[in-house]
N, C-alpha and C positions, 0 to 999 in steps of 0.2 A: 821640602822642597815636593809643589805640587804635582800629580801626577797630571802627567799632558794624555797617555793612551795608555791602555790598560788590555793585556793578553788576559782571558780566561783559561784558564788550563785545566777544565772540568768540562760534563756533561749533565743532561739532565737539570734537578729544582735546583740544584746549589748553583749553576753555572747561570742560569734565571735568576736567582737571588741576587747573585754579583753584579751580574749586567745592569738590573734594573737598579741597584743602590748608587751605578757609577752613573749611570744616566741621569739620575734627581742631582750628580754634581756635576754635573755635563762636562762629564770624562766620556771620550769616545770608545769603544768598546770593541775587538775584537775576540771569534770565539773558532776554538778547533772541534773539530768532529771527525771518526773514524769513518771508512767507508761505508758502513754499515749503519752509521748515524748520520746521514749528510739531508734526511728529512725531520731529523728530530727539533723541538723548539726551540732549544736553547740556540741554534745557528738561526731562529729568526729576531731573540731578544738582543741580541748585538747589533753594533752599526755594519761591521764586516764580519765574515767567516771566511777560514782557512781548512781545507781537508790534509788531513793527516794520512799518509802512508799506511795500509795496515788496517785491520778488522779487531773489534771488540776491543777487551783491554788491556790489549799489550799497545794499542797505538797511544792511547793516553800516558804509558807510562815510558814514552820513547823521549827520554831528556835533549838529543840532540836537535833531535826535528821541532820538537814543541820550542827547544832557544832559538833557532835558527829563523823560524814563522814571524815569533817575537822581535827579532832582529830587522827582518826584511821587512815586514808591516810600521815597523819605525815607532814600536810600542816602549814606555820607560819603564812600564812596571807590569809586573804578571801576578795576578792571582788564582792560586793551587785550589780552589776549595777546600773541600776535603775529603777526605781517602787519595787514590792515586799517589799522587807528588808531595801532598801536602806536609808531608812530615820527613820529606827523602833530604838530609842534608847536602846529599851531591848533586841534587837540581838546584837549592838555594847556591851552593857555589858554583857552577856554571852560570846562572844569571850574574852572580857577581863579578864574575870573572869578564865578561863582557860589558859591566855596567849599568846592568839593567837593575832594579830594584824588584825584590821577592816581596809579596806581603804578606808577611808572617815574621816568625824569629829570624835567627842570623844563622848561617850556615854553621858556626861554632855551639850555637845555643842547641841548634836541632840535632847536631851529633851528640853534647855531649848526655840530653834528656833522651837521646834513643840508646842509652851506653846504661842501663840501670846500676851498675858498679859505678859510674863516674860519676851518676847524680846522686846515689847513696854516698860516696864519698863528699859530694858538696853538701847534702845535709850533714852530716857528719861535722863538717868544720863551720857551719853556721849554726851547731848545735840544735838542729830542728831532731823532733824525737824520731829515734827508726825502732824497728824489731829486730834483734839479732838474726845475724845471717852469715855464711861462709865469707872469708876475707874476698875470695876475688872469685875466679872461674874455677867451680870446685870437679876435682875427680869422683868417680864413685865413691873411690874409701871415704873420702870426707864429707859424702854426702852421708854414705851409712852411720858416720863416726858422728855426725851433727843432729840424724835422728835418734840415733843413741840417747845423745845426750836431752833432745826435746821432745822428743816422743811423739811430735807430729809437725812436720813441714811442709812449705810448699816446692817445688823445684821449680826455677823460671830460667826463661831465655835471658841470657845477658843484654840481647838486640831486640829491637821493636816491640809490638804491643801488641793491643787488639785481642787479649785472653791468650795469642797462639804460643807456644811452647811452655804452657806449664800445669805441674799436675799435684796435688797433694798425695801427701804419703804418710801413711799410719804404721806404727809398728806393726811387724805381721805382711805388712804385703812384700810384692816382689819388688823391690828396689833397684835391680838392676833392669827390671824391663819396662820397670818409668821413666828409669833415668835414660834410657834407651831411647823410649818413644820422645822425650820432652828435646834432644839433640837431636833426633833426627827431625821432627815437626819444628825448630828453629833454623835447622840450616836448611832446610826447604823453602821455609817463608822468610828469611831474613839474610840467608846465604853466611850465617855464621853460626856454628853448632854450641858454641862455648851456654853453660847454664851453670847457674848456683843455687843455694837453697838460704830459705826463711824459715822461721819460727811458723808456724801455722795459726794463724788468730782466729778460732772458731765464731762462726755466727757473727763474722766482723762486714760491716758499712763499708760502700763500696762510694767512697764522694770526692769531688774534683773541684778545683778552684780555678772559675775561667780567668784569664789574663790577659791584658791588653796593655800594649808600649807603641810609645814613638819613637824610638831611639834614647831617648835621654831620661824619661822616665815611666815608671809602674802602677800602672792601678789594678784591683780585681773587682770585677763583677760577681762578687761572692759566690756562694757554694752549688754545687748541684749533685743532688742523691741519685746514684746509678746503680744502686743495689740489684733491681729488680733485672734480672739475667737469666739466659739461657745459653748454655754452654759456651759461657765466658764471653757472651755478646748482651751488650746492653741491649733491652726492650722499652725501659719508660726511664725518662730522669723527672726528677720534681728538682725546683726553685725556689726559695732557697728550701733546704734538708728539712724536712719536720725531725730530723731523730737527734739533734745535737743541741746542747746549751749554747747558751750565748759564749759563755767561757770556752769553750772548746771552737764554738766561730772563729772568736776572734785570735786563737792561737793557729790554726788552721788557714786562715786567710794572711796573718803575719806571715805564717813559714814563708808560705806562698810566695808572698811580695819579698821577702829575702831572696830566696833561692833565683825569682825571675830576674833580681837587681844586680844580680852576678856578671 
């Protein structure tokens, strides 16, 4: 169903890009802005602009307020851009509940892939290769036992992403201290302190597959090499990756399609 009017729930460069793309399709657009962003360029890139109560990042994370503006301005779809609420299942669900389209995955998909253990379970069911890991949210004792078995591990937050709540542990390290830091960071970043452990892959490459779907079919836009990072944050992306063979590329993209099609 074609989009009649689009609210862009973001700011800056990504909001401008979304507004321009919508304009090329003759779709009217609405931007939102915090009190300290009222002169920002993204407010001029859309046909209409509405102010948010509050300043800074918190204003763009106010789900209720953004949904209310989308409804009151007659929008039938909301584009989240990236960051902020782009991967927030509660935001997608709130839009679905009032009959608006979230330009992105469904709330169920966001919830699934926002939970690393649930995503691992899906991958396992689909026979996608996985590194060994604890079977669920792990206690300190389970992490210690897992380290003894594998020698080098990565403790990861169950929820969220962006490189937060994850640290490597080697034999001889203070496992309890690292475990506690991961729990604390996970709780403060995602509201859930659960962690688990995976076997560490030394000198691993970080590759991501870009997926696009229309609700009935799924396609991939190949992979991106995201290995160059600082403090687990990507600095440069290279597409396609120069580091993998055509056989690995085929396995990687085919696995991504299978998981995204569920």
